[in-house]
N, C-alpha and C positions, 0 to 999 in steps of 0.2 A: 572842692568842697563838702564836709558833711553837711546831711543835712538835717542831723539832730537839731533839736533848739537850745540858744545856749543859757549854759548852767546844768542842763538834763544832762548826766554822766551815760553816755553809750554803753552800751549791753550786745555781749554777744546774741544772733535772733535766736527764740526759742526752738526747740530740735521740734519738730511734729511725729519725728517717727521715734521718739527716745525709749515711751510704752513699747516697743517693737524688739530691738536691741538689750533690753532688759533680758535679766538670765529668767527672768521668770519666764516670760513671754516663750521660754524654750521649753522651761514644764511644764508649759498650758497648751502644747504643741503634742506635747508626750502626751497630755489627759486626753484631748481630741480624740487621736489615733486611737489610743488603748478602747475608749468608748465609743467611740465610731462603729465595733465589730457587733459588739453584742446589742444596739442599737438597731443597725442594719437584719441583724439577724430576727430583731421582734420584729421589724420591720415587715421584713418579710413573710412573717409565718402569719401581720394579719392580714396581706393581705391573701395569701393561701386561705387562710380561717374563711376570708370574705365568699372567695372564689367554690369553696365547699358550701357554705351554704346557698348559695345559686346552685347548686347543682342539685341540694338536697332540697329545697324549696317550691325547686321549679320543672323538676325528672325527678326524681327519686318519690316525694310524699304520692302526687299523684298518678303514682305505677303503685304503691302501695297501697293509696283506698281504692284501685281497681279499675281507674282509666287508661287505655288504649292512646299515651300523648297526655298533652295539659292543655285542659279544656281555654277557649278564648275569655271565660269569663274568669279563672281560675286566679289572677291579681287582686281583683276587685274584695273578697275576705280573706287572703291572705294580706295586703298593704293593708289594708283594718289594723288586723292583729298586729302588722310591721307599727300601728299608731298607737293601739294602745300601749305596746311594749316602751315605745320609745320616749309616749308623753309621762308612765308611770317612773320613766327614768329619770330624766328632765325634771319631772315634779320632788321624786322623794330624794335623789341619790345627792353628794355635794358635787360644785360645780355646773352644775345646771345641763349637762351632754357635750359640755364645750362648747366654740366659737360660733354664733348663728351665722350662717349665712349668707342669709337675705342680706349684710350690712358688707359685703365685699369681702374681699381677702383677709383674714387675720395676719397682724403685724405684733401682736399681744406678745406677753414673755409669756416661759412656761408656767404651767398649772402647777398646781401643790400635789404635793401623792396621794393626798386622801380623792383630792379629783380624778385621778387619772382612772380607776373603776369605770364613775361614771362616761366618762368621753370614747373610752373602749367602748362599753357594753351601748349606748347610745348609738355609735359609726356603725360595729355587726350590725344592731338589729334595723338600722336604714339601710347601710348599704347589702347587705347579705340576702336580702329581703326584697329588690329592688327598686328603691327609689332612688330618683332620678338627681344622682349624687357622684360624687367623686371621691375616690379616697385619700384628696394629695390631704387634704385640712386636715383631719385624723392625723395624718400621719408627722405632718408637722407638729404640733401642738403635743402629741404623743414621745415624739423624737424631744424636742425639747425640755420636757418633762422627767423621761427618764434621765435623760444628762446631769440633767443638775441636782434630781434623787445621788444617782452615782459621783458626781464631782462630793457631793457633800456628806456622803459615805466617804468619800478615798482621803476626801481632805475639810474635814469640819467649819474649820474658819475662814475658808474662802471667804472672798473678796466679791461684793455684790459685780462690781465690771468684771472680773473673771469668768463670775458664775453666769451673768448673760451671753457672754461669750460663747461658752461651754453648750448653754441651750440653745443656741442660733449652731453651733456646729451640730448638736445632735439631729436640727433639725434636718439641714444640708444633707447629713448618713441617710436620716428616716424615706427623703423622696430622691435619694439618690440615682435612679434606673429607672423609676417610673415615668420618668418626662421621654426616657429614649438617650438622656446624657443627661448625665450630671451639669453639665455648663446650664441646661436648662434650667434646671433645679434651684443651682448658682441664682436668675439674675430674677428667678421668681420670687424666692422671699428678700433679694437686696433691693429691689423697684417692693417688694411692698412695704419693707422698714421704712426705709428715703435716707438712708444713711449713706455720709459723704466725707469724704476727705480723709483725714488718718483712721478716725474711728471705719473708715470702711473699710479700709486695708487690715487693721485687727481684727478682724471679725469675719474676711474672707478667707484669708491664708488660712484660720482655722477651719474655717467651713470648706473648703475645699479640700482640704487634705480629708476630713472624713465622709464628705462626699466623692473622693478616687477609692477611700479605700470601703466605704457601704457599697459600691458599686463596684467591687470583686468580689465582695462578701452576697452580694444580689447575683452574681455571674455564675461562683460556685456554685449556694445555693440550688441554683436552677437546675443545673447540671448533672451536680449530687442525687435530686427530687425527684429530675425530671418531670418539673412542673414549670422548667420555663425563667421568662429574669421578672414577666409581671409587667414587662414595659410596650413603651407604645409604641408601635411601626407600622410602618406598610411595607405590603415585599411588593407591590409590582406597578410603579409611580406610570402612567401614561406620559408620553411627549407632552410640554407644552408648548405655545405657536411663540415666537418671538415678539415681546409687548408692541402695540402699532395705537395708532390713534382711536380706534374703536374699543379696544380693550381698557387703554385708561378714560374714558366714560365710561363702560363698566364700575371701575375700580368707585367711582362716584356715586354710580347706584345704589353698589352693593354697600360703601362705608356709609349712606344714609337710610338702606333701609335697616342695617345691623342693627345702627345707632337709635332708629323707633325700637325695633322689639325689643331689642335688648334694655332699653329703659322703659319699656312693658311690662318685660319680666318684672327687672328688679322694685318697679313702685307697685305692682300689684303683690309679689311676694312682702314686702315690710308692710304695706296695707293690711293681708292676711296676717303675716304674724303678730299684729299690736292685739287682732282679736281670737289670735290663738292664744295669747300666752294670759288670755284675762277665762279661758276653760280649756287650761293645760292638756288633757288626755281628753276629752269629747272630740277636741276642733281636730287635735292630734288625728284621731283614727277617722274624722271626716276628712278628712286632706291627703289621707291615704289612701280612704278608695277615691278620691278622684284620680288619683293619680293611676291606680285602679281600671277604673274609668274610663279613662282618656285611652288605655293600653288594650281594654275590649275595643273601642269605639277604631279603633286603625286596625288593629284584625280583622274585623268583621268588615273595614267598609275597603280593605284593600287586597284582604285576602292573604295579607303576610302573617310570620307571628310577632304575637306585642311584644318580646323581648326586643322588638326597634323601638317602642317605647322608653323600654323598663329600664333602667340600668345606668351606667355615667354616659356610657357610649362609646368607652376606651377602645374595648375590644369590636365596637360595630362597625367605627369606621374603615378598618380595613377591609372586611366585607361588602361596605356601605361603598366605597368606591372600585372596587374590581367586579359588585355588579351591578354598576348604574345605570347601564345599557339595560337591564329588562325591568325598573325603576321606571311607571311615565310616570307625566307631571303633575295628572290628578291624588298619585299616588305622593308622592313628594311634598308635593303640597301638604296633605294629610297629613303626613307625618310629623312636617312645621309644627303646625296645628295642635295633636298630640300632646307631641314630645315639650312645645313651649308650657300647654297648660300644665301638666306634667311635672314641668322642672319649674312651674312659680309655686308650686302644691308645694310639692318639696325644698324648695328654698324655705317655705312659709312657718316651715314646723317641724323640719326632722336635722340631723346634723350631719354635713359629708363638707367636699367643694363646689369649688366653682368654676371648676376650670373643664374637665373634659363633656359636659355636657353644652357648654358655650362652646367648645369646637366641634361637639356634635352638627349641635341644630344648625351651624355660619355652612358646616361645609353638606348638607343636604339644601342648604336657600342655595350656595353656591353651584350648588350641580343642577337646582330647576332653573335655573337660570342660564346655565349653559347651552339649555336645549333650544335659545336663542340665537338668530343669528349674532357674529362677532366676538361671539366668547366662547373657548374652549375647556373642557373639562376639567385640566388639572387647574388653571388661573381661576375659576369663577371658585372651584374645590379650595384653592390654597384662601382667595381673597377673604371670600365666607368664614374659614376659619378667624381669620386676624381682623377682621371687623368686628364678629361676635363676639370673641375673645375680649377686646378693647372693652365693649361696649359694657359688658358685664364685670372685666378687672379692675379698666382703668389702669391698668401697665400697658402703653405702648411699644417698649423696647421686646416684653419678653411676648406682649401678643405676635409682634413680628417673626421673632426667631422659633415662636411655635409653627406657625405656619407655616414657614420657610425649611425648619432644620427637616424638619418629616419629611419633606417631599427629593431630599436628596441631594442630588445634581440639576435636578430638576426647580427647584425653588431658590438656585441661585439668577434662573431666568424671569421667572414670576417675582421673586425682592420687587422689585420698585414697583409693579400693581400691587402689591401687599403692602407695603407704605402707604403709599397715597389711598388704599383704602381704609385703612388705619389711621393718620392722621384723620379722615374724614368722620369716620366715626366716635374718636376720641372728642374731637370739639362740638361737633353735633349730639354727643352725647351726655356731653357737660353742659352745656348748654338746653339741654332737656330738663338737666336733676334740678330740684328745689336748691336755692342756697340754703346752709342749713341756718338755722336763726341762732344769736346768741340767745341762753338762759336770762328770765328776769334777774336784775341786783334788786338783792332782800334790800329793803326796807331797814334805813339806819336805826341803829335802835334807841330809845328815848334816852333824855341827858339824865345822866344820875344826880341825884336831888344835893342838892347843895348842905356841905355841915353844918349840921346844927339845925336844921331847916324843919319847919314845921312839917311831919311826914303823918298824920292823925288821917 
């Protein structure tokens, strides 16, 4: 018996995948594949330039002015200069240097062509001089902008929906190798955008194609130039114990601790951001100096190099895990405090991404707690990464994958612990985050005078 009401003609159900079956979709795939090559090459060049600026400012420059090595105070004036540059770029160039990192992971559309120079320059001046932010956010924005620009050059009359899909694919290509796997970048972008249903498939297929091509370009350029792929990786992961009752208890503790720390960093950054925007250039200089002072205090207090606090932490995770036995608990706690302060100051005023500093702070916290009974090093390392990432990013699936895929085969062992720590941190951090208030409704306009009424 038909479920259609009487009098209503039966119609065939709409095909949700009709846009994918259209002939134009194949052309869209070809376009994203072609654009993925130069975009991923541009992303590789951006990362290579950031790496070169890091060496130039913290190794070559001190030697050029006569120092034997880099003084521990060196980051203070250098990061003040970075604040001056970034403040002027944000204030003077279109686009305000791109997305504000204190506001979370960006899921905005592609920037215009006129905004791209300011975004690139603000990111280079931030990341290349040691600010505690990562390159993924500028790369996502850069990839989307270049993809849309290239698509409009090829097809000036491209439809807005197709342009949005091409922009998303450009972001996929730009971060394809950065997180260690093209799939991780895909999950990050999909979860941040909040797409679902047929629209997810429309965006995901071109994005995965662009990410696969971009990963191949990264590998090829890394081999050809000898610079590597700038990809997140760990060389040797210690054995992880099989989860037991004690380790599940630690998952609750780590989830709670990460939620409070991450919320404190985010709320502090948002509070400072509102003040920085009132006095953009001098306030950004001051925030840069705060990052430098945090690095100086860590170097003086621990005996380790200031670079432990500086930078995103992407390349610091592997030596941190490999040399964890050489860190005292006091040095690890000091590193967490100084890195968190520098991270908060960087979020409030500079331009970059949240992922890698979150991973690093969480990893340090997990290693510090592994000195206590009932928690092995690898489990603490992984749970700290996942819990801190979700506290900062608010992306639970991506946070679990970041913490487990990085560990290779040991990631399967610790995955249940990471999931529990991520869930606890996610729920608690949302409870600690103030609910956004809706803007007040504008008062209704006064009624118009009646026709013929006396308006004198």
